[in-house]
C-alpha positions in Angstrom: -9.4 -0.7 -8.4 -6.9 0.0 -11.1 -3.2 -0.7 -10.7 -0.2 0.4 -12.7 2.7 -1.9 -13.4 6.1 -0.6 -12.3 7.7 -2.4 -15.3 5.6 -1.8 -18.4 3.6 1.1 -16.9 0.3 -0.3 -18.2 -2.9 -0.1 -16.1 -4.8 -3.2 -15.2 -7.7 -4.1 -13.0 -7.2 -6.2 -9.9 -9.9 -8.5 -11.3 -7.6 -9.4 -14.2 -4.8 -10.7 -11.9 -4.6 -14.5 -12.2 -1.3 -15.2 -10.4 -0.4 -14.1 -6.8 1.9 -15.3 -4.1 2.4 -14.6 -0.4 -0.1 -13.6 2.2 -0.9 -10.5 4.2 1.4 -7.6 3.8 3.8 -9.7 1.7 1.3 -10.4 -1.1 2.7 -10.1 -4.6 0.7 -10.1 -7.9 1.8 -10.8 -11.5 1.1 -8.2 -14.1 -1.2 -9.6 -16.8 0.6 -7.7 -19.5 4.3 -8.3 -18.9 4.4 -11.0 -16.2 6.5 -9.0 -13.8 5.9 -9.7 -10.1 4.7 -6.6 -8.2 4.3 -5.8 -4.5 3.7 -3.0 -2.0 6.2 -1.6 0.5 5.6 -3.5 3.7 6.8 -0.6 5.9 4.4 1.9 4.3 1.5 -0.5 4.6 2.3 -1.0 8.3 2.6 2.7 8.9 -0.8 3.2 7.1 -2.5 0.6 9.3 -1.0 2.0 12.5 -2.0 5.5 11.6 -5.5 4.5 10.8 -6.2 2.6 14.0 -4.5 5.2 16.2 -6.8 7.8 14.6 -9.9 5.6 15.2 -8.8 5.0 18.8 -8.2 8.7 19.4 -11.6 9.6 18.0 -13.3 7.1 20.2 -11.5 8.3 23.3 -12.4 11.9 22.3 -16.0 10.9 21.9 -16.4 9.3 25.3 -14.0 11.5 27.3 -14.8 15.1 26.7 -12.1 16.5 29.0 -9.1 15.4 26.8 -10.1 16.7 23.4 -7.2 19.1 23.5 -5.0 16.0 23.3 -7.0 13.8 21.0 -7.7 16.4 18.4 -4.0 16.9 17.4 -3.6 13.1 17.5 -6.5 12.6 15.1 -5.1 15.3 12.7 -1.6 13.7 12.9 -3.1 10.2 12.2 -5.0 11.6 9.1 -1.8 13.2 7.8 0.2 9.9 8.4 -2.4 7.8 6.6 -2.7 10.2 3.7 1.1 10.5 3.1 1.7 6.8 3.4 -1.2 6.1 1.0 0.2 8.6 -1.5 3.8 7.1 -1.2 2.6 3.5 -1.4 3.1 2.5 -5.1 3.6 -1.0 -6.6 7.2 -1.8 -6.9 8.7 -4.5 -9.1 9.8 -7.5 -7.1 10.9 -9.7 -9.9 11.4 -8.8 -13.6 9.9 -11.0 -16.3 12.1 -13.8 -17.5 12.1 -12.7 -21.1 13.5 -9.2 -20.1 16.3 -10.8 -18.2 17.5 -12.7 -21.2 17.3 -9.6 -23.4 19.4 -7.6 -20.9 22.2 -10.3 -20.9 22.8 -10.0 -24.7 
C-alpha cells in the first residue's frame, strides 16, 4: 500500500515506516522522507467502519429473511455509498510538522 505525505507530497510504502505512535483509530506514522507525523481522520474512519458493518448486517438479513428485501436493498446501497465516499475522503493529514521546518518558518 502506497501512502502520500501531506507535508512533502512524496509517496512511500507502509513497509518503509519505522516510527509510529498511538493505537487503533488514533495511530500516527512518521514520513520516512521529511519526518512529519501523519494520521487519518478518526471520524471518517469510524463512519467507514459503521457503513461497512451495517452493509454486511443488512446483506445477511436479506439473505435469511426474503420478505424484507425491499428494506434491506436500499440499506445495502446506502452502506456501499457511505463506505465509498468516506474512503475517498480519508486522506493522511499532517498532525505534527518536522522540527527543522518549524525553525525555518520562525526566521
